[in-house]
All heavy atoms as an XYZ file, in Angstrom:
665
protein
N       0.855     -1.176      0.000
C       0.000      0.000      0.000
C       0.896      1.232      0.000
O       1.815      1.333      0.787
C      -0.894     -0.017      1.242
C      -1.777      1.193      1.378
S      -2.871      1.173      2.805
C      -4.238      0.270      2.149
N       0.595      2.142     -0.891
C       1.341      3.391     -0.960
C       0.666      4.437     -0.079
O      -0.441      4.224      0.417
C       1.395      3.916     -2.406
O       0.062      4.235     -2.821
C       2.004      2.891     -3.356
N       1.325      5.575      0.056
C       0.753      6.660      0.861
C      -0.563      7.135      0.249
O      -1.534      7.383      0.965
C       1.757      7.817      0.958
C       1.324      8.922      1.883
C       2.420      9.973      2.008
C       2.003     11.111      2.899
N       3.045     12.139      3.007
N      -0.618      7.226     -1.068
C      -1.847      7.662     -1.742
C      -2.975      6.669     -1.491
O      -4.134      7.058     -1.270
C      -1.599      7.828     -3.241
N      -2.657      5.380     -1.534
C      -3.669      4.352     -1.268
C      -4.132      4.415      0.187
O      -5.310      4.211      0.476
C      -3.119      2.964     -1.600
C      -2.891      2.743     -3.081
C      -2.108      1.483     -3.392
O      -1.403      0.962     -2.504
O      -2.197      1.016     -4.537
N      -3.206      4.689      1.105
C      -3.555      4.834      2.516
C      -4.508      6.009      2.710
O      -5.508      5.902      3.417
C      -2.307      5.016      3.373
C      -2.537      5.299      4.856
C      -3.249      4.122      5.524
C      -1.226      5.596      5.561
N      -4.207      7.122      2.067
C      -5.062      8.305      2.172
C      -6.464      8.001      1.644
O      -7.465      8.352      2.272
C      -4.422      9.505      1.428
C      -3.182      9.973      2.194
C      -5.412     10.643      1.244
C      -2.295     10.930      1.441
N      -6.548      7.300      0.532
C      -7.850      6.924     -0.024
C      -8.608      6.004      0.928
O      -9.813      6.171      1.133
C      -7.674      6.233     -1.377
O      -7.154      7.126     -2.326
N      -7.910      5.045      1.530
C      -8.546      4.116      2.461
C      -9.029      4.834      3.714
O     -10.131      4.575      4.207
C      -7.573      3.001      2.835
N      -8.232      5.770      4.232
C      -8.626      6.542      5.412
C      -9.855      7.379      5.081
O     -10.801      7.452      5.872
C      -7.461      7.436      5.915
C      -7.940      8.452      6.936
C      -6.357      6.578      6.504
N      -9.859      8.001      3.918
C     -11.006      8.818      3.502
C     -12.263      7.965      3.406
O     -13.332      8.351      3.877
C     -10.713      9.494      2.169
N     -12.135      6.788      2.808
C     -13.290      5.909      2.627
C     -13.813      5.370      3.965
O     -15.009      5.364      4.218
C     -12.898      4.743      1.715
C     -14.054      3.866      1.325
C     -13.625      2.779      0.369
O     -12.912      3.089     -0.606
O     -14.006      1.615      0.601
N     -12.895      4.949      4.841
C     -13.304      4.344      6.113
C     -13.827      5.353      7.128
O     -14.624      5.008      7.996
C     -12.153      3.556      6.736
C     -11.853      2.283      5.968
O     -12.698      1.758      5.259
N     -10.643      1.790      6.103
N     -13.352      6.594      7.040
C     -13.737      7.586      8.043
C     -14.835      8.535      7.570
O     -15.406      9.276      8.370
C     -12.518      8.408      8.449
O     -12.066      9.191      7.355
N     -15.097      8.543      6.279
C     -16.095      9.471      5.758
C     -15.538     10.873      5.536
O     -16.289     11.800      5.257
N     -14.222     11.017      5.669
C     -13.594     12.312      5.413
C     -13.379     12.507      3.921
O     -13.356     11.544      3.158
C     -12.219     12.390      6.112
C     -12.180     12.338      7.629
C     -10.741     12.236      8.106
C     -12.832     13.571      8.218
N     -13.217     13.771      3.527
C     -12.826     14.056      2.153
C     -11.356     13.682      2.015
O     -10.619     13.635      3.000
C     -13.026     15.533      1.833
C     -14.470     15.952      1.869
C     -14.613     17.433      1.580
C     -16.078     17.834      1.686
N     -16.259     19.273      1.577
N     -10.914     13.429      0.777
C      -9.524     13.031      0.555
C      -8.537     14.076      1.064
O      -7.503     13.734      1.623
C      -9.258     12.748     -0.923
C      -9.481     11.321     -1.320
C      -8.899     11.072     -2.689
C      -9.022      9.608     -3.018
N      -8.477      9.293     -4.324
N      -8.870     15.339      0.897
C      -7.982     16.419      1.354
C      -7.842     16.376      2.873
O      -6.741     16.522      3.409
C      -8.526     17.796      0.885
C      -7.724     18.925      1.482
C      -8.518     17.882     -0.626
N      -8.946     16.140      3.564
C      -8.913     16.053      5.029
C      -8.154     14.806      5.477
O      -7.391     14.852      6.440
C     -10.340     16.031      5.583
C     -11.113     17.303      5.342
C     -12.597     17.149      5.621
O     -13.119     16.012      5.542
O     -13.239     18.174      5.920
N      -8.355     13.693      4.779
C      -7.652     12.455      5.110
C      -6.149     12.625      4.899
O      -5.342     12.132      5.695
C      -8.177     11.301      4.269
N      -5.779     13.335      3.842
C      -4.359     13.583      3.572
C      -3.740     14.409      4.699
O      -2.627     14.127      5.145
C      -4.194     14.304      2.234
C      -2.744     14.506      1.837
C      -2.594     15.095      0.441
O      -3.609     15.424     -0.212
O      -1.436     15.226      0.013
N      -4.466     15.407      5.184
C      -3.981     16.221      6.304
C      -3.854     15.377      7.573
O      -2.898     15.536      8.332
C      -4.927     17.404      6.559
C      -4.835     18.497      5.527
C      -5.806     19.629      5.842
C      -5.789     20.697      4.761
N      -6.759     21.772      5.033
N      -4.803     14.476      7.801
C      -4.767     13.620      8.984
C      -3.567     12.670      8.937
O      -2.855     12.503      9.935
C      -6.059     12.819      9.098
N      -3.326     12.059      7.783
C      -2.186     11.148      7.630
C      -0.879     11.922      7.793
O       0.038     11.472      8.487
C      -2.241     10.408      6.272
C      -0.949      9.667      5.994
C      -3.423      9.447      6.243
N      -0.796     13.092      7.187
C       0.418     13.918      7.298
C       0.649     14.345      8.747
O       1.789     14.347      9.222
C       0.300     15.145      6.393
N      -0.420     14.681      9.465
C      -0.292     15.081     10.864
C       0.179     13.913     11.716
O       1.033     14.083     12.601
C      -1.630     15.605     11.388
N      -0.341     12.712     11.460
C       0.087     11.526     12.202
C       1.574     11.266     11.976
O       2.330     11.062     12.934
C      -0.731     10.297     11.784
C      -0.259      9.033     12.431
C      -0.547      8.777     13.759
C       0.489      8.113     11.720
C      -0.100      7.611     14.365
C       0.942      6.951     12.307
C       0.646      6.695     13.637
N       1.997     11.298     10.728
C       3.411     11.063     10.406
C       4.282     12.124     11.064
O       5.341     11.829     11.627
C       3.619     11.040      8.876
C       2.951      9.794      8.289
C       5.104     11.073      8.511
C       2.875      9.781      6.773
N       3.838     13.368     11.033
C       4.588     14.469     11.634
C       4.722     14.293     13.150
O       5.798     14.504     13.715
C       3.893     15.791     11.316
O       4.516     16.857     11.974
N       3.639     13.892     13.800
C       3.666     13.690     15.256
C       4.574     12.531     15.652
O       5.323     12.632     16.626
C       2.256     13.453     15.785
S       1.209     14.918     15.707
N       4.506     11.435     14.908
C       5.375     10.292     15.192
C       6.835     10.686     14.997
O       7.693     10.400     15.834
C       5.017      9.078     14.303
C       6.056      7.970     14.433
C       3.635      8.548     14.661
N       7.134     11.377     13.921
C       8.493     11.822     13.632
C       9.017     12.748     14.726
O      10.139     12.590     15.209
C       8.559     12.541     12.263
O       8.076     11.643     11.256
C       9.969     12.970     11.927
N       8.201     13.701     15.149
C       8.612     14.647     16.199
C       8.875     13.925     17.515
O       9.860     14.221     18.203
C       7.542     15.722     16.387
N       8.017     12.976     17.864
C       8.202     12.234     19.113
C       9.494     11.428     19.077
O      10.258     11.407     20.054
C       7.013     11.312     19.362
N       9.772     10.774     17.959
C      10.985      9.968     17.850
C      12.243     10.840     17.829
O      13.275     10.459     18.380
C      10.929      9.073     16.607
C       9.849      7.990     16.628
C       9.861      7.203     15.321
C      10.003      7.067     17.812
N      12.150     12.014     17.212
C      13.283     12.943     17.206
C      13.658     13.369     18.622
O      14.823     13.541     18.940
C      12.962     14.196     16.382
C      13.272     14.085     14.935
C      13.032     15.433     14.271
C      13.538     15.464     12.870
N      13.347     16.763     12.238
N      12.633     13.548     19.478
C      12.884     13.938     20.871
C      13.367     12.762     21.714
O      13.767     12.948     22.851
C      11.613     14.514     21.507
C      11.215     15.869     20.981
C      10.155     16.545     21.825
C       8.962     15.696     22.111
N       7.872     16.404     22.790
N      13.283     11.562     21.166
C      13.692     10.381     21.916
C      12.559      9.764     22.709
O      12.775      8.873     23.524
N      11.326     10.238     22.475
C      10.165      9.688     23.165
C       9.739      8.369     22.540
O      10.103      8.048     21.408
C       8.982     10.658     23.098
C       9.216     11.916     23.908
O      10.126     11.920     24.755
O       8.488     12.910     23.685
N       8.939      7.637     23.281
C       8.347      6.399     22.794
C       6.859      6.675     22.585
O       6.224      7.325     23.411
C       8.567      5.302     23.837
C       8.100      3.945     23.412
C       8.660      2.853     24.311
C       7.886      2.753     25.593
N       8.202      1.546     26.369
N       6.307      6.205     21.480
C       4.903      6.421     21.171
C       4.197      5.070     21.160
O       4.519      4.211     20.348
C       4.749      7.095     19.809
C       3.326      7.381     19.401
C       2.975      8.818     19.742
C       3.119      7.113     17.948
N       3.266      4.874     22.093
C       2.543      3.606     22.194
C       1.087      3.785     21.784
O       0.403      4.673     22.284
C       2.580      3.084     23.626
O       3.897      2.768     23.993
N       0.634      2.942     20.872
C      -0.766      2.898     20.467
C      -1.265      1.520     20.890
O      -0.955      0.516     20.247
C      -0.905      3.090     18.957
C      -0.343      4.399     18.404
C      -0.349      4.393     16.887
C      -1.148      5.572     18.918
N      -1.997      1.470     21.991
C      -2.430      0.208     22.576
C      -3.170     -0.630     21.535
O      -4.077     -0.147     20.869
C      -3.322      0.456     23.817
C      -3.840     -0.858     24.368
C      -2.541      1.206     24.879
N      -2.747     -1.860     21.390
C      -3.347     -2.774     20.435
C      -2.711     -2.717     19.060
O      -2.771     -3.673     18.304
N      -2.110     -1.600     18.719
C      -1.474     -1.461     17.404
C       0.021     -1.718     17.495
O       0.551     -2.563     16.788
C      -1.743     -0.072     16.819
C      -1.166      0.107     15.435
C      -1.727     -0.532     14.344
C      -0.066      0.917     15.239
C      -1.194     -0.372     13.075
C       0.474      1.084     13.975
C      -0.095      0.440     12.891
N       0.717     -0.960     18.360
C       2.147     -1.162     18.509
C       2.842      0.033     19.121
O       2.203      0.996     19.527
N       4.166     -0.065     19.170
C       4.980      0.967     19.791
C       6.078      1.410     18.831
O       6.794      0.582     18.264
C       5.627      0.427     21.085
O       4.588     -0.016     21.952
C       6.447      1.500     21.780
N       6.181      2.725     18.656
C       7.271      3.317     17.892
C       8.317      3.776     18.897
O       7.979      4.424     19.900
C       6.792      4.531     17.091
C       5.797      4.213     16.020
C       4.431      4.251     16.277
C       6.215      3.885     14.743
C       3.505      3.972     15.289
C       5.293      3.604     13.744
C       3.934      3.639     14.022
N       9.592      3.464     18.650
C      10.669      3.903     19.535
C      11.942      4.059     18.717
O      11.947      3.823     17.510
C      10.862      2.914     20.688
S      11.327      1.270     20.156
N      13.013      4.467     19.379
C      14.313      4.582     18.717
C      15.313      3.691     19.415
O      15.140      3.332     20.575
C      14.838      6.029     18.736
O      14.931      6.477     20.084
C      13.939      6.968     17.958
N      16.358      3.346     18.695
C      17.440      2.548     19.254
C      18.763      3.096     18.734
O      18.833      3.645     17.624
C      17.290      1.084     18.866
N      19.780      2.979     19.558
C      21.118      3.422     19.152
C      21.805      2.273     18.430
O      21.774      1.137     18.874
C      21.949      3.807     20.380
C      21.327      4.896     21.221
C      21.841      6.238     20.834
C      21.306      7.270     21.811
N      21.035      8.516     21.183
N      22.411      2.578     17.301
C      23.200      1.591     16.573
C      24.656      2.041     16.654
O      24.990      3.162     16.277
C      22.737      1.497     15.124
C      23.457      0.409     14.358
C      22.978      0.266     12.944
N      21.614     -0.254     12.922
C      20.804     -0.136     11.888
N      21.193      0.521     10.811
N      19.597     -0.650     11.923
N      25.515      1.185     17.159
C      26.925      1.525     17.351
C      27.650      1.629     16.009
O      27.231      1.037     15.012
C      27.597      0.468     18.221
N      28.745      2.370     16.013
C      29.592      2.458     14.827
C      30.202      1.078     14.585
O      30.445      0.316     15.518
C      30.682      3.496     15.037
N      30.401      0.771     13.316
C      30.968     -0.534     12.998
C      31.703     -0.475     11.674
O      31.598      0.493     10.934
C      29.862     -1.585     12.954
C      28.812     -1.330     11.898
C      27.595     -2.222     12.092
N      26.693     -2.185     10.965
C      25.812     -1.235     10.695
N      25.721     -0.191     11.502
N      25.024     -1.293      9.646
N      32.436     -1.513     11.400
C      33.149     -1.620     10.129
C      32.298     -2.439      9.182
O      31.657     -3.399      9.569
C      34.495     -2.286     10.332
C      35.420     -1.492     11.255
C      36.840     -1.584     10.776
C      37.753     -0.837     11.721
N      37.920      0.530     11.312
N      32.299     -2.052      7.923
C      31.537     -2.762      6.911
C      32.396     -2.986      5.679
O      33.591     -2.663      5.673
N      31.784     -3.544      4.659
C      32.513     -3.827      3.432
C      31.618     -3.524      2.247
O      30.461     -3.937      2.214
C      32.927     -5.295      3.416
C      33.789     -5.673      2.248
C      34.288     -7.104      2.362
O      34.124     -7.740      3.389
N      34.884     -7.597      1.307
N      32.156     -2.776      1.285
C      31.424     -2.483      0.062
C      31.345     -3.781     -0.738
O      32.364     -4.336     -1.126
C      32.157     -1.402     -0.728
C      31.417     -1.003     -1.985
O      30.697     -1.802     -2.572
N      31.617      0.232     -2.409
N      30.151     -4.301     -1.000
C      30.036     -5.584     -1.691
C      30.525     -5.562     -3.140
O      30.920     -6.597     -3.668
C      28.540     -5.907     -1.632
C      27.861     -4.662     -1.273
C      28.854     -3.768     -0.610
N      30.537     -4.387     -3.769
C      30.992     -4.312     -5.161
C      32.510     -4.312     -5.268
O      33.068     -4.950     -6.141
C      30.438     -3.066     -5.839
C      28.940     -3.145     -6.084
C      28.410     -1.923     -6.801
O      28.971     -0.843     -6.676
N      27.325     -2.101     -7.541
N      33.165     -3.569     -4.358
C      34.623     -3.428     -4.463
C      35.374     -4.232     -3.422
O      36.568     -4.468     -3.564
C      35.033     -1.947     -4.317
O      34.666     -1.505     -3.000
C      34.351     -1.083     -5.358
N      34.705     -4.613     -2.354
C      35.379     -5.339     -1.277
C      36.136     -4.415     -0.342
O      36.779     -4.867      0.600
N      36.076     -3.100     -0.597
C      36.800     -2.125      0.216
C      36.151     -2.010      1.597
O      34.939     -1.985      1.732
C      36.776     -0.768     -0.479
C      37.527      0.318      0.236
C      37.442      1.628     -0.526
C      38.118      2.725      0.277
N      37.946      4.033     -0.350
N      36.975     -1.951      2.636
C      36.487     -1.788      4.006
C      36.042     -0.340      4.205
O      36.711      0.593      3.746
C      37.574     -2.122      5.032
C      38.122     -3.528      4.922
C      37.146     -4.520      5.481
C      37.754     -5.919      5.421
N      36.834     -6.959      5.760
N      34.907     -0.155      4.899
C      34.402      1.179      5.177
C      33.979      1.271      6.636
O      33.691      0.252      7.269
C      33.204      1.548      4.265
C      32.068      0.524      4.419
C      33.629      1.669      2.814
C      30.791      0.903      3.700
N      33.978      2.496      7.155
C      33.498      2.742      8.511
C      32.051      3.218      8.426
O      31.743      4.168      7.711
C      34.355      3.803      9.212
C      35.758      3.291      9.495
O      35.946      2.137      9.841
N      36.743      4.155      9.318
N      31.181      2.562      9.161
C      29.770      2.946      9.212
C      29.567      3.677     10.535
O      29.817      3.104     11.603
C      28.863      1.706      9.124
C      29.143      0.951      7.824
C      27.397      2.123      9.215
C      28.487     -0.407      7.732
N      29.151      4.948     10.496
C      29.033      5.731     11.726
C      27.870      5.265     12.618
O      26.937      4.605     12.143
C      28.793      7.148     11.227
C      28.227      6.982      9.864
C      28.801      5.715      9.310
N      27.929      5.648     13.879
C      26.833      5.358     14.814
C      25.593      6.112     14.363
O      25.683      7.159     13.718
C      27.231      5.778     16.218
N      24.424      5.555     14.686
C      23.181      6.185     14.267
C      22.066      5.857     15.251
O      22.138      4.867     15.971
C      22.789      5.714     12.873
N      21.063      6.710     15.262
C      19.832      6.434     15.993
C      18.803      6.040     14.950
O      18.568      6.776     13.990
C      19.363      7.679     16.765
O      20.395      8.068     17.673
C      18.104      7.388     17.544
N      18.198      4.870     15.119
C      17.272      4.355     14.119
C      15.878      4.164     14.714
O      15.742      3.822     15.884
C      17.772      3.022     13.525
C      19.046      3.230     12.740
C      17.980      1.981     14.599
N      14.834      4.401     13.905
C      13.468      4.166     14.389
C      13.151      2.670     14.378
O      13.649      1.936     13.530
C      12.597      4.914     13.387
C      13.417      4.995     12.146
C      14.856      5.003     12.589
N      12.335      2.250     15.342
C      11.898      0.859     15.423
C      10.404      0.827     15.689
O       9.844      1.753     16.256
C      12.622      0.127     16.550
C      14.080     -0.107     16.258
C      14.650     -1.136     17.194
C      16.020     -1.535     16.703
N      16.444     -2.779     17.266
N       9.785     -0.263     15.291
C       8.356     -0.472     15.540
C       8.166     -1.884     16.070
O       8.668     -2.844     15.492
C       7.537     -0.294     14.265
C       6.073     -0.594     14.449
C       5.256      0.301     15.114
C       5.526     -1.774     13.991
C       3.902      0.022     15.301
C       4.183     -2.069     14.177
C       3.368     -1.164     14.832
N       7.456     -1.989     17.185
C       7.139     -3.289     17.759
C       5.618     -3.441     17.709
O       4.894     -2.693     18.377
C       7.633     -3.398     19.198
C       7.349     -4.752     19.816
C       7.845     -4.837     21.235
C       7.472     -6.202     21.792
N       7.604     -6.273     23.224
N       5.112     -4.398     16.926
C       3.662     -4.556     16.821
C       3.040     -5.039     18.123
O       3.646     -5.804     18.868
C       3.488     -5.600     15.713
C       4.792     -6.296     15.617
C       5.843     -5.343     16.112
N       1.820     -4.596     18.388
C       1.077     -5.014     19.572
C       0.386     -6.349     19.337
O       0.277     -6.834     18.213
N      -0.104     -6.942     20.404
C      -0.725     -8.262     20.344
C      -1.947     -8.265     19.429
O      -2.138     -9.193     18.634
C      -1.119     -8.734     21.741
C      -1.713    -10.138     21.766
C      -1.997    -10.596     23.167
C      -2.570    -11.979     23.289
N      -3.055    -12.667     22.158
N      -2.777     -7.251     19.507
C      -3.982     -7.194     18.675
C      -3.625     -7.181     17.194
O      -4.246     -7.880     16.393
C      -4.824     -5.947     19.024
O      -5.071     -5.930     20.432
C      -6.135     -5.932     18.284
N      -2.604     -6.402     16.825
C      -2.168     -6.329     15.434
C      -1.588     -7.677     14.993
O      -1.900     -8.169     13.907
C      -1.136     -5.216     15.246
C      -0.562     -5.053     13.848
C      -1.656     -4.750     12.827
C       0.502     -3.968     13.827
N      -0.765     -8.278     15.841
C      -0.180     -9.593     15.508
C      -1.273    -10.620     15.286
O      -1.224    -11.394     14.327
C       0.728    -10.063     16.649
C       2.064     -9.389     16.738
C       2.849    -10.026     17.850
C       4.062     -9.243     18.227
N       4.775     -9.830     19.361
N      -2.257    -10.653     16.176
C      -3.347    -11.617     16.066
C      -4.170    -11.389     14.801
O      -4.570    -12.331     14.124
C      -4.260    -11.554     17.295
C      -3.562    -12.065     18.547
O      -2.512    -12.723     18.439
O      -4.086    -11.788     19.661
N      -4.411    -10.120     14.463
C      -5.196     -9.800     13.263
C      -4.471    -10.236     11.989
O      -5.096    -10.738     11.048
C      -5.494     -8.307     13.217
N      -3.157    -10.055     11.956
C      -2.372    -10.417     10.778
C      -2.260    -11.927     10.640
O      -2.239    -12.464      9.521
C      -0.971     -9.760     10.851
C      -0.056    -10.293      9.769
C      -1.093     -8.258     10.741
N      -2.216    -12.640     11.741
C      -2.034    -14.089     11.716
C      -3.318    -14.886     11.492
O      -3.287    -16.104     11.500
C      -1.353    -14.568     13.005
C       0.113    -14.232     12.993
O       0.775    -14.401     11.985
N       0.628    -13.756     14.098
N      -4.450    -14.228     11.326
C      -5.713    -14.959     11.092
C      -5.961    -15.152      9.638
O      -5.556    -14.521      8.790
C      -6.886    -14.217     11.742
C      -6.876    -14.356     13.224
C      -8.134    -13.790     13.806
C      -8.090    -13.996     15.317
N      -9.252    -13.493     15.981
Protein backbone atom coordinates (compact mmCIF):
# COMPACT_ATOMS: atom_id res chain seq x y z
CA UNK A 1 0.00 0.00 0.00
CA UNK A 2 1.34 3.39 -0.96
CA UNK A 3 0.75 6.66 0.86
CA UNK A 4 -1.85 7.66 -1.74
CA UNK A 5 -3.67 4.35 -1.27
CA UNK A 6 -3.55 4.83 2.52
CA UNK A 7 -5.06 8.30 2.17
CA UNK A 8 -7.85 6.92 -0.02
CA UNK A 9 -8.55 4.12 2.46
CA UNK A 10 -8.63 6.54 5.41
CA UNK A 11 -11.01 8.82 3.50
CA UNK A 12 -13.29 5.91 2.63
CA UNK A 13 -13.30 4.34 6.11
CA UNK A 14 -13.74 7.59 8.04
CA UNK A 15 -16.10 9.47 5.76
CA UNK A 16 -13.59 12.31 5.41
CA UNK A 17 -12.83 14.06 2.15
CA UNK A 18 -9.52 13.03 0.56
CA UNK A 19 -7.98 16.42 1.35
CA UNK A 20 -8.91 16.05 5.03
CA UNK A 21 -7.65 12.46 5.11
CA UNK A 22 -4.36 13.58 3.57
CA UNK A 23 -3.98 16.22 6.30
CA UNK A 24 -4.77 13.62 8.98
CA UNK A 25 -2.19 11.15 7.63
CA UNK A 26 0.42 13.92 7.30
CA UNK A 27 -0.29 15.08 10.86
CA UNK A 28 0.09 11.53 12.20
CA UNK A 29 3.41 11.06 10.41
CA UNK A 30 4.59 14.47 11.63
CA UNK A 31 3.67 13.69 15.26
CA UNK A 32 5.37 10.29 15.19
CA UNK A 33 8.49 11.82 13.63
CA UNK A 34 8.61 14.65 16.20
CA UNK A 35 8.20 12.23 19.11
CA UNK A 36 10.98 9.97 17.85
CA UNK A 37 13.28 12.94 17.21
CA UNK A 38 12.88 13.94 20.87
CA UNK A 39 13.69 10.38 21.92
CA UNK A 40 10.17 9.69 23.17
CA UNK A 41 8.35 6.40 22.79
CA UNK A 42 4.90 6.42 21.17
CA UNK A 43 2.54 3.61 22.19
CA UNK A 44 -0.77 2.90 20.47
CA UNK A 45 -2.43 0.21 22.58
CA UNK A 46 -3.35 -2.77 20.43
CA UNK A 47 -1.47 -1.46 17.40
CA UNK A 48 2.15 -1.16 18.51
CA UNK A 49 4.98 0.97 19.79
CA UNK A 50 7.27 3.32 17.89
CA UNK A 51 10.67 3.90 19.53
CA UNK A 52 14.31 4.58 18.72
CA UNK A 53 17.44 2.55 19.25
CA UNK A 54 21.12 3.42 19.15
CA UNK A 55 23.20 1.59 16.57
CA UNK A 56 26.93 1.52 17.35
CA UNK A 57 29.59 2.46 14.83
CA UNK A 58 30.97 -0.53 13.00
CA UNK A 59 33.15 -1.62 10.13
CA UNK A 60 31.54 -2.76 6.91
CA UNK A 61 32.51 -3.83 3.43
CA UNK A 62 31.42 -2.48 0.06
CA UNK A 63 30.04 -5.58 -1.69
CA UNK A 64 30.99 -4.31 -5.16
CA UNK A 65 34.62 -3.43 -4.46
CA UNK A 66 35.38 -5.34 -1.28
CA UNK A 67 36.80 -2.12 0.22
CA UNK A 68 36.49 -1.79 4.01
CA UNK A 69 34.40 1.18 5.18
CA UNK A 70 33.50 2.74 8.51
CA UNK A 71 29.77 2.95 9.21
CA UNK A 72 29.03 5.73 11.73
CA UNK A 73 26.83 5.36 14.81
CA UNK A 74 23.18 6.19 14.27
CA UNK A 75 19.83 6.43 15.99
CA UNK A 76 17.27 4.35 14.12
CA UNK A 77 13.47 4.17 14.39
CA UNK A 78 11.90 0.86 15.42
CA UNK A 79 8.36 -0.47 15.54
CA UNK A 80 7.14 -3.29 17.76
CA UNK A 81 3.66 -4.56 16.82
CA UNK A 82 1.08 -5.01 19.57
CA UNK A 83 -0.72 -8.26 20.34
CA UNK A 84 -3.98 -7.19 18.68
CA UNK A 85 -2.17 -6.33 15.43
CA UNK A 86 -0.18 -9.59 15.51
CA UNK A 87 -3.35 -11.62 16.07
CA UNK A 88 -5.20 -9.80 13.26
CA UNK A 89 -2.37 -10.42 10.78
CA UNK A 90 -2.03 -14.09 11.72
CA UNK A 91 -5.71 -14.96 11.09
